[in-house]
Backbone as JSON, one array per atom type, in Angstrom:
{
  "sequence": "XXXXXXXXXXXXXXXXXXXXXXXXXXXXXXXXXXXXXXXXXXXXXXXXXXXXXXXXXXXXXXXXXXXXXXXXXXXXXXXXXXXXXXXXXXXXXXXXXXXXXXXXXXXXXXXXXXXXXXXXXXXXXXXXXXXXXXXXXXXXXXXXXXXXXXXXXXXXXXXXXXXXXXXXXXXXXXXXXXXXXXXXXXXXXXX",
  "N": [[0.85, -1.17, 0.0], [0.66, 2.12, -0.95], [1.1, 5.13, 0.62], [0.53, 8.42, 0.31], [1.42, 11.55, 1.51], [0.13, 14.77, 1.25], [0.34, 18.26, 0.89], [0.8, 21.75, 1.61], [3.98, 23.49, 2.21], [4.91, 23.43, 5.63], [2.7, 22.1, 6.62], [2.82, 19.9, 8.14], [3.44, 17.44, 7.03], [5.83, 15.79, 7.0], [6.37, 15.41, 9.73], [4.05, 14.05, 10.61], [3.98, 11.87, 8.86], [6.37, 10.56, 9.56], [5.8, 9.8, 12.19], [3.63, 8.09, 11.72], [4.92, 6.11, 10.21], [6.74, 5.13, 12.17], [4.93, 4.13, 14.07], [3.6, 2.1, 12.62], [5.77, 0.4, 12.04], [6.48, -0.28, 14.64], [4.24, -1.73, 15.35], [4.62, -4.02, 13.93], [4.23, -4.13, 11.17], [5.37, -4.56, 7.81], [7.11, -1.91, 6.64], [8.03, 0.93, 4.75], [9.82, 4.04, 4.37], [9.73, 7.06, 2.63], [11.33, 9.96, 2.22], [10.66, 13.42, 1.51], [11.73, 14.3, -1.6], [12.24, 16.8, -2.62], [13.37, 18.36, -0.6], [15.97, 17.36, -0.44], [16.89, 18.04, -2.96], [16.74, 20.86, -2.9], [18.53, 21.38, -0.78], [20.89, 20.42, -1.93], [21.17, 22.18, -4.11], [21.42, 24.61, -2.73], [23.78, 24.14, -1.36], [25.62, 23.98, -3.46], [25.16, 26.23, -5.07], [24.64, 28.39, -3.47], [22.62, 30.79, -1.61], [20.99, 32.2, -3.36], [19.74, 30.85, -5.43], [17.39, 29.73, -7.94], [14.6, 27.64, -8.44], [13.9, 25.84, -11.31], [11.56, 24.9, -13.92], [12.6, 22.55, -14.93], [14.1, 21.67, -12.73], [11.97, 21.14, -10.98], [10.65, 19.08, -12.38], [12.65, 17.18, -12.22], [12.62, 16.71, -9.46], [10.05, 15.67, -9.24], [10.38, 13.29, -10.79], [12.36, 11.97, -9.27], [11.02, 11.58, -6.79], [8.89, 9.97, -7.64], [10.33, 7.72, -8.67], [11.53, 6.65, -6.36], [9.22, 5.9, -4.93], [8.02, 4.08, -6.75], [10.01, 2.11, -6.99], [10.11, 0.99, -4.37], [7.47, 0.11, -4.23], [7.36, -1.86, -6.22], [9.4, -3.6, -5.38], [8.67, -4.27, -2.8], [5.89, -5.34, -2.5], [4.06, -6.08, -0.52], [4.4, -4.37, 1.54], [3.76, -1.46, 3.59], [4.08, 1.62, 2.28], [5.26, 4.65, 3.12], [5.13, 7.86, 2.07], [6.3, 11.01, 2.52], [5.62, 13.04, 0.89], [3.95, 13.73, -2.16], [4.65, 12.93, -5.59], [3.15, 14.58, -7.2], [3.12, 17.07, -5.99], [5.24, 18.55, -7.01], [4.27, 19.57, -9.37], [2.76, 21.74, -8.6], [4.59, 23.71, -8.22], [5.62, 24.26, -10.64], [5.67, 26.2, -13.66], [2.73, 27.03, -15.58], [3.24, 26.78, -18.28], [5.43, 25.08, -18.22], [4.31, 22.62, -17.36], [2.55, 22.2, -19.48], [4.35, 21.75, -21.51], [5.2, 19.18, -21.2], [6.89, 16.31, -22.22], [6.22, 13.32, -24.17], [7.3, 11.19, -22.75], [7.46, 12.32, -20.17], [4.75, 12.74, -19.66], [3.88, 10.09, -19.6], [5.23, 9.22, -17.33], [3.95, 10.79, -15.39], [1.38, 9.7, -15.57], [1.93, 7.07, -14.64], [2.79, 7.66, -12.04], [0.48, 8.77, -10.85], [-1.27, 6.63, -11.08], [-0.14, 4.86, -9.31], [-0.84, 5.88, -6.85], [-2.53, 5.23, -3.87], [-3.5, 5.7, -1.21], [-4.2, 8.86, -0.07], [-3.29, 11.34, 2.04], [-4.25, 14.34, 2.99], [-2.9, 17.18, 4.22], [-3.93, 19.89, 6.09], [-2.76, 23.3, 6.43], [-0.86, 23.87, 9.39], [0.55, 25.76, 10.67], [0.75, 29.19, 11.31], [2.8, 30.91, 11.04], [5.96, 32.07, 9.79], [8.68, 29.89, 9.35], [12.06, 29.66, 10.17], [13.82, 28.01, 8.2], [16.34, 26.66, 6.36], [15.87, 25.04, 4.15], [13.44, 25.65, 3.15], [11.51, 27.52, 0.95], [9.41, 29.25, 0.69], [7.03, 31.81, 1.51], [4.6, 32.42, 4.13], [2.23, 33.33, 2.92], [2.59, 32.38, 0.27], [2.59, 29.64, 0.85], [-0.07, 29.27, 1.64], [-1.35, 29.84, -0.76], [-0.46, 27.74, -2.32], [-1.62, 25.63, -0.91], [-4.33, 26.13, -1.45], [-4.53, 25.31, -4.09], [-4.31, 22.58, -4.17], [-6.66, 20.81, -4.01], [-7.74, 21.04, -6.67], [-5.58, 20.07, -8.15], [-5.5, 17.37, -7.31], [-8.03, 16.57, -8.18], [-7.71, 16.78, -10.92], [-5.56, 15.04, -11.6], [-5.64, 12.73, -10.01], [-8.14, 11.32, -9.84], [-9.1, 8.84, -9.11], [-8.59, 8.45, -6.46], [-9.72, 9.04, -3.22], [-9.05, 11.66, -1.35], [-8.05, 11.91, 2.08], [-8.75, 14.27, 4.36], [-6.75, 15.83, 6.69], [-7.35, 17.67, 9.34], [-7.06, 18.3, 11.95], [-5.76, 20.17, 14.72], [-3.38, 19.56, 16.1], [-0.33, 17.7, 15.71], [-0.24, 15.12, 16.83], [-2.93, 14.35, 16.97], [-3.54, 14.38, 14.24], [-1.87, 12.35, 13.39], [-3.06, 10.16, 14.65], [-5.53, 10.1, 13.26], [-4.6, 9.59, 10.66], [-3.41, 7.06, 11.02], [-5.67, 5.57, 11.73], [-7.07, 5.59, 9.31], [-5.28, 4.18, 7.65], [-5.01, 1.69, 9.0], [-7.66, 0.79, 8.81], [-7.86, 0.38, 6.07], [-5.9, -1.59, 5.74], [-7.04, -3.73, 7.12], [-9.23, -4.2, 5.54], [-8.16, -5.12, 3.16]],
  "CA": [[0.0, -0.01, 0.0], [1.39, 3.38, -1.01], [0.43, 6.22, 1.32], [1.12, 9.71, -0.01], [1.01, 12.76, 2.22], [0.16, 15.92, 0.36], [0.04, 19.5, 1.59], [1.76, 22.82, 1.38], [5.01, 23.54, 3.23], [4.49, 23.71, 7.0], [1.43, 21.47, 6.93], [3.07, 18.78, 9.04], [3.55, 16.17, 6.29], [6.95, 14.98, 7.43], [6.19, 15.06, 11.14], [2.99, 13.06, 10.73], [4.41, 10.67, 8.12], [7.39, 9.88, 10.36], [5.12, 9.18, 13.33], [2.86, 6.97, 11.18], [5.9, 5.09, 9.89], [7.23, 4.54, 13.41], [3.83, 3.35, 14.68], [3.39, 0.88, 11.84], [6.93, -0.47, 12.28], [6.36, -0.76, 16.03], [3.16, -2.72, 15.38], [5.05, -5.21, 13.2], [3.9, -4.11, 9.74], [6.49, -4.24, 6.95], [6.87, -0.52, 6.29], [9.15, 1.71, 4.22], [9.63, 5.49, 4.47], [10.37, 7.85, 1.59], [11.24, 11.37, 2.58], [10.41, 14.34, 0.4], [12.95, 14.48, -2.41], [12.47, 18.22, -2.87], [14.27, 18.88, 0.43], [17.33, 17.0, -0.84], [17.23, 18.84, -4.15], [16.96, 22.23, -2.45], [19.77, 21.39, -0.01], [22.01, 20.26, -2.87], [21.31, 23.46, -4.86], [21.92, 25.63, -1.8], [25.18, 23.81, -1.06], [26.48, 24.21, -4.63], [24.92, 27.52, -5.73], [24.41, 29.46, -2.5], [21.23, 31.04, -1.22], [20.23, 32.97, -4.34], [19.34, 30.01, -6.56], [15.98, 29.61, -8.29], [14.24, 26.34, -8.98], [13.32, 25.93, -12.63], [10.63, 23.81, -14.25], [13.41, 21.33, -15.06], [14.36, 21.21, -11.36], [10.73, 20.58, -10.45], [10.41, 17.78, -12.97], [13.64, 16.27, -11.62], [12.09, 16.36, -8.14], [8.91, 14.77, -9.53], [10.91, 12.0, -11.23], [13.06, 11.36, -8.14], [10.02, 11.11, -5.83], [8.19, 8.83, -8.27], [11.2, 6.56, -8.79], [11.65, 6.06, -5.05], [7.95, 5.23, -4.62], [7.83, 2.95, -7.66], [10.98, 1.06, -6.64], [9.64, 0.32, -3.17], [6.2, -0.54, -4.52], [7.61, -3.08, -6.97], [10.26, -4.5, -4.62], [8.04, -4.67, -1.53], [4.46, -5.16, -2.74], [3.26, -6.32, 0.69], [4.74, -3.37, 2.55], [3.12, -0.15, 3.61], [5.1, 2.61, 1.9], [4.87, 5.99, 3.57], [5.86, 8.93, 1.37], [5.86, 12.26, 3.17], [5.24, 13.99, -0.16], [3.54, 13.11, -3.41], [5.3, 13.52, -6.75], [2.28, 15.63, -7.76], [3.42, 18.39, -5.41], [6.18, 19.29, -7.88], [3.49, 20.28, -10.4], [2.29, 23.01, -8.03], [5.68, 24.67, -8.25], [6.0, 24.48, -12.03], [4.85, 27.15, -14.41], [1.73, 26.39, -16.43], [3.9, 26.45, -19.54], [6.27, 23.91, -17.97], [3.47, 21.43, -17.36], [2.02, 22.02, -20.83], [5.43, 21.3, -22.39], [5.62, 17.81, -20.86], [7.12, 15.4, -23.35], [5.47, 12.07, -24.08], [7.91, 10.43, -21.65], [7.05, 12.95, -18.91], [3.31, 12.45, -19.48], [3.78, 8.69, -19.2], [5.66, 9.16, -15.93], [2.87, 11.38, -14.62], [0.33, 8.68, -15.55], [2.35, 6.0, -13.75], [2.82, 8.18, -10.66], [-0.87, 8.92, -10.33], [-1.91, 5.31, -10.96], [0.44, 4.23, -8.12], [-1.4, 6.47, -5.63], [-3.58, 4.43, -3.27], [-4.03, 6.43, -0.07], [-3.69, 10.23, -0.05], [-3.61, 12.04, 3.26], [-4.09, 15.77, 2.67], [-2.67, 17.93, 5.46], [-4.2, 21.33, 6.14], [-1.66, 24.02, 7.1], [-1.03, 23.95, 10.84], [1.33, 26.85, 11.2], [0.45, 30.5, 10.72], [4.01, 31.73, 11.15], [7.05, 31.63, 8.95], [9.69, 29.15, 10.07], [13.38, 29.9, 9.62], [14.36, 26.71, 7.8], [17.06, 26.95, 5.12], [15.39, 24.23, 3.04], [12.09, 26.11, 2.8], [11.7, 28.65, 0.05], [8.15, 29.99, 0.5], [6.46, 32.6, 2.6], [3.31, 31.92, 4.58], [1.24, 33.63, 1.88], [2.79, 31.42, -0.82], [2.14, 28.34, 1.34], [-1.53, 29.22, 1.59], [-1.74, 29.79, -2.17], [-0.22, 26.36, -2.73], [-2.66, 24.83, -0.27], [-5.61, 26.34, -2.14], [-4.5, 24.68, -5.4], [-4.2, 21.11, -4.05], [-7.87, 20.06, -4.43], [-7.83, 21.0, -8.13], [-4.51, 19.18, -8.61], [-5.94, 15.99, -7.09], [-9.19, 16.32, -9.05], [-7.24, 16.66, -12.3], [-4.61, 13.96, -11.85], [-5.81, 11.54, -9.17], [-9.58, 11.18, -9.62], [-9.39, 7.51, -8.56], [-8.27, 8.43, -5.05], [-10.5, 9.96, -2.38], [-8.11, 12.11, -0.31], [-8.53, 12.06, 3.46], [-8.29, 15.58, 4.84], [-6.33, 15.88, 8.09], [-7.57, 19.07, 9.72], [-6.84, 18.5, 13.39], [-4.77, 21.23, 14.99], [-2.12, 19.06, 16.61], [0.26, 16.59, 14.94], [-0.61, 13.84, 17.45], [-4.3, 14.04, 16.53], [-3.46, 14.06, 12.82], [-1.26, 11.02, 13.3], [-4.09, 9.18, 15.02], [-6.48, 10.01, 12.15], [-3.91, 8.93, 9.54], [-3.27, 5.64, 11.34], [-7.0, 4.98, 11.66], [-7.37, 5.38, 7.89], [-4.4, 3.13, 7.13], [-5.38, 0.39, 9.6], [-8.94, 0.39, 8.22], [-7.59, -0.17, 4.72], [-5.16, -2.84, 5.88], [-7.98, -4.77, 7.54], [-10.16, -4.48, 4.43], [-7.46, -5.65, 1.98]],
  "C": [[0.9, 1.24, 0.0], [0.55, 4.48, -0.39], [1.18, 7.5, 1.01], [0.55, 10.79, 0.91], [1.12, 13.91, 1.23], [-0.28, 17.14, 1.17], [1.09, 20.53, 1.27], [2.9, 22.73, 2.39], [4.39, 23.96, 4.57], [3.1, 23.15, 7.32], [1.59, 20.23, 7.81], [3.25, 17.45, 8.35], [4.64, 15.26, 6.85], [6.8, 14.52, 8.86], [5.18, 13.93, 11.29], [3.4, 11.76, 10.05], [5.44, 9.87, 8.92], [6.76, 9.15, 11.55], [4.29, 7.97, 12.88], [3.8, 5.8, 10.86], [6.36, 4.37, 11.15], [6.17, 3.67, 14.07], [3.61, 2.03, 13.94], [4.53, -0.12, 12.04], [6.83, -1.11, 13.66], [5.28, -1.83, 16.17], [3.44, -3.94, 14.53], [4.68, -5.25, 11.73], [5.17, -3.84, 8.94], [6.24, -2.85, 6.34], [8.16, 0.12, 5.79], [8.8, 3.19, 4.32], [10.4, 6.18, 3.35], [10.21, 9.33, 1.96], [11.17, 12.23, 1.33], [11.7, 14.66, -0.33], [13.25, 15.95, -2.68], [13.44, 18.81, -1.85], [15.72, 18.57, 0.08], [17.78, 17.88, -2.02], [17.56, 20.28, -3.76], [18.27, 22.33, -1.67], [20.98, 21.28, -0.92], [22.25, 21.56, -3.63], [21.9, 24.54, -3.95], [23.4, 25.4, -1.5], [26.1, 24.14, -2.23], [26.35, 25.62, -5.21], [24.71, 28.68, -4.76], [22.93, 29.74, -2.34], [20.4, 31.76, -2.27], [19.76, 32.15, -5.56], [17.82, 30.09, -6.75], [15.74, 28.21, -8.81], [13.51, 26.55, -10.29], [12.28, 24.83, -12.82], [11.38, 22.5, -14.38], [13.77, 20.77, -13.69], [13.12, 20.51, -10.8], [10.43, 19.22, -11.07], [11.41, 16.76, -12.46], [13.19, 15.81, -10.24], [10.94, 15.37, -8.3], [9.43, 13.37, -9.85], [11.56, 11.26, -10.06], [12.05, 10.79, -7.12], [9.29, 9.89, -6.38], [9.07, 7.58, -8.29], [11.41, 5.87, -7.44], [10.37, 5.29, -4.69], [7.79, 3.97, -5.47], [8.78, 1.79, -7.33], [10.52, 0.28, -5.42], [8.36, -0.46, -3.44], [6.42, -1.87, -5.27], [8.44, -4.09, -6.17], [9.6, -5.05, -3.36], [6.52, -4.55, -1.64], [3.57, -5.38, -1.52], [3.55, -5.33, 1.81], [3.82, -2.16, 2.48], [4.24, 0.85, 3.33], [4.57, 3.98, 2.23], [5.75, 7.0, 2.86], [5.38, 10.26, 1.94], [5.6, 13.38, 2.17], [4.84, 13.18, -1.39], [4.33, 13.72, -4.55], [4.48, 14.67, -7.34], [2.58, 17.01, -7.21], [4.34, 19.21, -6.3], [5.42, 20.08, -8.94], [2.99, 21.63, -9.89], [3.35, 24.1, -8.09], [6.19, 24.96, -9.65], [5.14, 25.57, -12.63], [3.82, 26.37, -15.23], [2.34, 25.95, -17.75], [4.77, 25.2, -19.38], [5.48, 22.63, -18.01], [2.93, 21.16, -18.76], [3.07, 21.5, -21.8], [5.91, 19.89, -22.07], [5.79, 17.0, -22.14], [6.25, 14.16, -23.16], [5.98, 11.24, -22.92], [7.47, 11.0, -20.3], [5.58, 12.69, -18.63], [3.09, 11.01, -19.04], [4.18, 8.5, -17.74], [4.59, 9.71, -14.99], [1.72, 10.37, -14.49], [0.69, 7.55, -14.59], [2.32, 6.45, -12.29], [1.43, 8.27, -10.07], [-1.56, 7.56, -10.2], [-1.35, 4.55, -9.76], [-0.24, 4.7, -6.83], [-2.58, 5.62, -5.14], [-4.27, 5.17, -2.12], [-3.38, 7.82, -0.1], [-4.21, 10.9, 1.21], [-3.23, 13.5, 3.06], [-4.03, 16.55, 3.98], [-3.01, 19.4, 5.27], [-2.99, 22.02, 6.76], [-1.91, 24.09, 8.6], [-0.27, 25.11, 11.45], [0.93, 28.16, 10.53], [1.61, 31.46, 10.9], [5.03, 31.21, 10.15], [8.11, 30.98, 9.82], [11.03, 29.4, 9.4], [14.05, 28.55, 9.36], [15.03, 26.92, 6.45], [16.59, 26.14, 3.92], [13.92, 24.51, 2.71], [12.27, 27.39, 2.0], [10.5, 29.59, -0.01], [7.73, 30.72, 1.74], [5.13, 31.95, 3.02], [2.24, 32.16, 3.53], [1.36, 32.66, 0.71], [2.33, 30.02, -0.4], [0.63, 28.2, 1.22], [-2.06, 29.19, 0.16], [-1.56, 28.37, -2.71], [-1.3, 25.45, -2.18], [-3.99, 24.94, -1.02], [-5.68, 25.62, -3.48], [-4.52, 23.14, -5.34], [-5.48, 20.38, -4.45], [-8.02, 19.96, -5.96], [-6.78, 20.07, -8.73], [-4.95, 17.72, -8.47], [-7.12, 15.63, -7.99], [-8.75, 16.09, -10.49], [-6.43, 15.39, -12.54], [-4.86, 12.68, -11.06], [-7.28, 11.35, -8.81], [-9.92, 9.87, -8.93], [-9.16, 7.43, -7.06], [-9.13, 9.47, -4.32], [-9.56, 10.42, -1.26], [-8.8, 12.22, 1.05], [-7.91, 13.34, 3.99], [-7.97, 15.5, 6.33], [-6.37, 17.34, 8.55], [-7.32, 19.35, 11.2], [-5.7, 19.48, 13.62], [-3.4, 20.67, 15.36], [-1.65, 17.82, 15.86], [-0.16, 15.24, 15.52], [-1.99, 13.41, 16.98], [-4.32, 13.68, 15.05], [-2.87, 12.66, 12.6], [-2.27, 9.94, 13.61], [-5.09, 9.01, 13.88], [-5.87, 9.28, 10.95], [-3.8, 7.44, 9.8], [-4.63, 4.93, 11.28], [-7.36, 4.65, 10.21], [-6.54, 4.22, 7.33], [-4.78, 1.77, 7.69], [-6.71, -0.11, 9.03], [-8.72, -0.22, 6.85], [-6.82, -1.47, 4.79], [-6.09, -3.99, 6.23], [-8.88, -5.17, 6.38], [-9.47, -5.05, 3.18], [-7.58, -7.16, 1.9]]
}
């Protein structure tokens, strides 16, 4: 089972995903964790280019591809595992220009199709922070985060119609983790 967390920066995706992963492992479920590849990409760019770099559409597609390849590899290698991804490849599309998405090659469109067909459980995290956090691997302001958040439902409706996202709106990460685990355990029991 592939579980994708989706949400804007500062929505708690990583915190909740890590707690869900730890709980599932602790309960004896075969579980894998894939951390958000964008953070690695941003850190690498910052380390090599300094703080004034800009992410291009090509960077975003590279992030998309990297996230998808990690998910797909685990899904094929460990089909009976629960795979927790603290970000969906689709998030990269929110950071691309409209022209960038429209210019997708046939290969890129096929990759997008594969990535969305892999999605099984989508846990959509509402923003939980109303302040800016000083984190060198974050590039967006609070206003930009909220704009990204507002675009997620349309993104899911366009590319992942087969998945009914579960909205995690609780204020505290512990409560969100409990809701996420409830959803995952329910699906595991029904498989």
